[in-house]
ChimeraX commands (.cxc) that place a marker at each C-alpha (Angstrom):
marker #1 position 9.61,8.17,-15.22 radius 0.5
marker #1 position 12.09,5.37,-15.91 radius 0.5
marker #1 position 11.52,3.41,-12.73 radius 0.5
marker #1 position 8.60,1.61,-11.14 radius 0.5
marker #1 position 7.30,1.42,-7.57 radius 0.5
marker #1 position 6.88,-2.16,-6.35 radius 0.5
marker #1 position 4.99,-2.96,-3.14 radius 0.5
marker #1 position 6.20,-5.72,-0.82 radius 0.5
marker #1 position 3.28,-7.68,0.75 radius 0.5
marker #1 position 4.28,-6.30,4.17 radius 0.5
marker #1 position 3.96,-2.75,2.83 radius 0.5
marker #1 position 0.55,-3.51,1.33 radius 0.5
marker #1 position -0.67,-4.84,4.68 radius 0.5
marker #1 position 0.64,-1.79,6.55 radius 0.5
marker #1 position -0.95,0.55,4.00 radius 0.5
marker #1 position -4.37,-1.00,4.63 radius 0.5
marker #1 position -3.89,-0.82,8.42 radius 0.5
marker #1 position -2.59,2.74,8.38 radius 0.5
marker #1 position -4.87,4.35,5.80 radius 0.5
marker #1 position -2.44,4.96,2.93 radius 0.5
marker #1 position -3.42,4.54,-0.72 radius 0.5
marker #1 position -1.11,3.26,-3.46 radius 0.5
marker #1 position -1.36,6.53,-5.39 radius 0.5
marker #1 position -0.34,8.49,-2.27 radius 0.5
marker #1 position 2.70,6.26,-1.75 radius 0.5
marker #1 position 3.70,6.61,-5.41 radius 0.5
marker #1 position 3.35,10.41,-5.18 radius 0.5
marker #1 position 5.40,10.38,-1.97 radius 0.5
marker #1 position 8.25,8.55,-3.69 radius 0.5
marker #1 position 8.03,10.64,-6.86 radius 0.5
marker #1 position 7.59,14.09,-5.28 radius 0.5
marker #1 position 8.26,13.85,-1.55 radius 0.5
marker #1 position 11.20,14.66,0.65 radius 0.5
marker #1 position 13.90,11.97,0.54 radius 0.5
marker #1 position 16.03,11.02,3.57 radius 0.5
marker #1 position 18.40,8.20,4.56 radius 0.5
marker #1 position 16.92,5.35,6.59 radius 0.5
marker #1 position 18.35,2.32,8.38 radius 0.5
marker #1 position 19.57,-0.85,6.65 radius 0.5
marker #1 position 20.59,1.09,3.54 radius 0.5
marker #1 position 17.00,2.01,2.76 radius 0.5
marker #1 position 15.65,5.37,1.69 radius 0.5
marker #1 position 12.75,7.15,3.35 radius 0.5
marker #1 position 10.31,9.37,1.52 radius 0.5
marker #1 position 7.90,11.79,3.22 radius 0.5
marker #1 position 5.04,13.91,1.91 radius 0.5
marker #1 position 2.04,15.70,3.42 radius 0.5
marker #1 position -1.42,15.49,1.86 radius 0.5
marker #1 position -4.54,17.52,2.56 radius 0.5
marker #1 position -6.93,15.24,4.45 radius 0.5
marker #1 position -9.77,17.26,6.01 radius 0.5
marker #1 position -11.70,14.25,7.32 radius 0.5
marker #1 position -12.36,12.17,10.39 radius 0.5
marker #1 position -10.29,9.11,11.15 radius 0.5
marker #1 position -10.94,6.91,14.15 radius 0.5
marker #1 position -13.15,9.50,15.79 radius 0.5
marker #1 position -10.93,12.57,15.36 radius 0.5
marker #1 position -10.77,15.23,12.65 radius 0.5
marker #1 position -7.45,15.80,10.87 radius 0.5
marker #1 position -6.49,18.43,8.29 radius 0.5
marker #1 position -3.30,16.69,7.13 radius 0.5
marker #1 position -2.14,13.15,6.41 radius 0.5
marker #1 position 1.61,12.53,6.29 radius 0.5
marker #1 position 2.80,9.47,4.41 radius 0.5
marker #1 position 6.26,8.00,4.93 radius 0.5
marker #1 position 7.41,5.21,2.64 radius 0.5
marker #1 position 10.56,3.22,3.29 radius 0.5
marker #1 position 12.03,1.63,0.19 radius 0.5
marker #1 position 15.14,0.00,-1.18 radius 0.5
marker #1 position 16.41,0.14,-4.74 radius 0.5
marker #1 position 15.79,-2.88,-6.94 radius 0.5
marker #1 position 17.78,-2.12,-10.06 radius 0.5
marker #1 position 16.13,1.02,-11.43 radius 0.5
marker #1 position 12.94,0.44,-9.41 radius 0.5
marker #1 position 11.95,1.08,-5.78 radius 0.5
marker #1 position 10.71,-1.75,-3.56 radius 0.5
marker #1 position 8.50,-0.28,-0.82 radius 0.5
marker #1 position 9.02,-2.37,2.31 radius 0.5
marker #1 position 6.81,-0.48,4.78 radius 0.5
marker #1 position 4.61,2.60,5.06 radius 0.5
marker #1 position 3.84,4.82,8.06 radius 0.5
marker #1 position 1.10,7.46,8.28 radius 0.5
marker #1 position 0.56,10.32,10.67 radius 0.5
marker #1 position -2.54,12.45,10.93 radius 0.5
marker #1 position -2.54,15.97,12.34 radius 0.5
marker link #1:1,2 radius 0.2
marker link #1:2,3 radius 0.2
marker link #1:3,4 radius 0.2
marker link #1:4,5 radius 0.2
marker link #1:5,6 radius 0.2
marker link #1:6,7 radius 0.2
marker link #1:7,8 radius 0.2
marker link #1:8,9 radius 0.2
marker link #1:9,10 radius 0.2
marker link #1:10,11 radius 0.2
marker link #1:11,12 radius 0.2
marker link #1:12,13 radius 0.2
marker link #1:13,14 radius 0.2
marker link #1:14,15 radius 0.2
marker link #1:15,16 radius 0.2
marker link #1:16,17 radius 0.2
marker link #1:17,18 radius 0.2
marker link #1:18,19 radius 0.2
marker link #1:19,20 radius 0.2
marker link #1:20,21 radius 0.2
marker link #1:21,22 radius 0.2
marker link #1:22,23 radius 0.2
marker link #1:23,24 radius 0.2
marker link #1:24,25 radius 0.2
marker link #1:25,26 radius 0.2
marker link #1:26,27 radius 0.2
marker link #1:27,28 radius 0.2
marker link #1:28,29 radius 0.2
marker link #1:29,30 radius 0.2
marker link #1:30,31 radius 0.2
marker link #1:31,32 radius 0.2
marker link #1:32,33 radius 0.2
marker link #1:33,34 radius 0.2
marker link #1:34,35 radius 0.2
marker link #1:35,36 radius 0.2
marker link #1:36,37 radius 0.2
marker link #1:37,38 radius 0.2
marker link #1:38,39 radius 0.2
marker link #1:39,40 radius 0.2
marker link #1:40,41 radius 0.2
marker link #1:41,42 radius 0.2
marker link #1:42,43 radius 0.2
marker link #1:43,44 radius 0.2
marker link #1:44,45 radius 0.2
marker link #1:45,46 radius 0.2
marker link #1:46,47 radius 0.2
marker link #1:47,48 radius 0.2
marker link #1:48,49 radius 0.2
marker link #1:49,50 radius 0.2
marker link #1:50,51 radius 0.2
marker link #1:51,52 radius 0.2
marker link #1:52,53 radius 0.2
marker link #1:53,54 radius 0.2
marker link #1:54,55 radius 0.2
marker link #1:55,56 radius 0.2
marker link #1:56,57 radius 0.2
marker link #1:57,58 radius 0.2
marker link #1:58,59 radius 0.2
marker link #1:59,60 radius 0.2
marker link #1:60,61 radius 0.2
marker link #1:61,62 radius 0.2
marker link #1:62,63 radius 0.2
marker link #1:63,64 radius 0.2
marker link #1:64,65 radius 0.2
marker link #1:65,66 radius 0.2
marker link #1:66,67 radius 0.2
marker link #1:67,68 radius 0.2
marker link #1:68,69 radius 0.2
marker link #1:69,70 radius 0.2
marker link #1:70,71 radius 0.2
marker link #1:71,72 radius 0.2
marker link #1:72,73 radius 0.2
marker link #1:73,74 radius 0.2
marker link #1:74,75 radius 0.2
marker link #1:75,76 radius 0.2
marker link #1:76,77 radius 0.2
marker link #1:77,78 radius 0.2
marker link #1:78,79 radius 0.2
marker link #1:79,80 radius 0.2
marker link #1:80,81 radius 0.2
marker link #1:81,82 radius 0.2
marker link #1:82,83 radius 0.2
marker link #1:83,84 radius 0.2
marker link #1:84,85 radius 0.2
view
């Protein structure tokens, strides 16, 4: 891998709130589906096996979406969204 994943403080805060780990976000950017997002950003999406309770409900799958913009050869993650199902 030639590039690095850099986390904006906003993204780090959202990751804590939304239950995403840094390694999951890195894997999402490295191996997930890529799609165009607003403001010239790129979205990345990947599903992970979860199989646990979160906020009182049981979920089999966690979906992580990372929104990033290129910074030279690196990716700056500006926000992260999670979905559980």
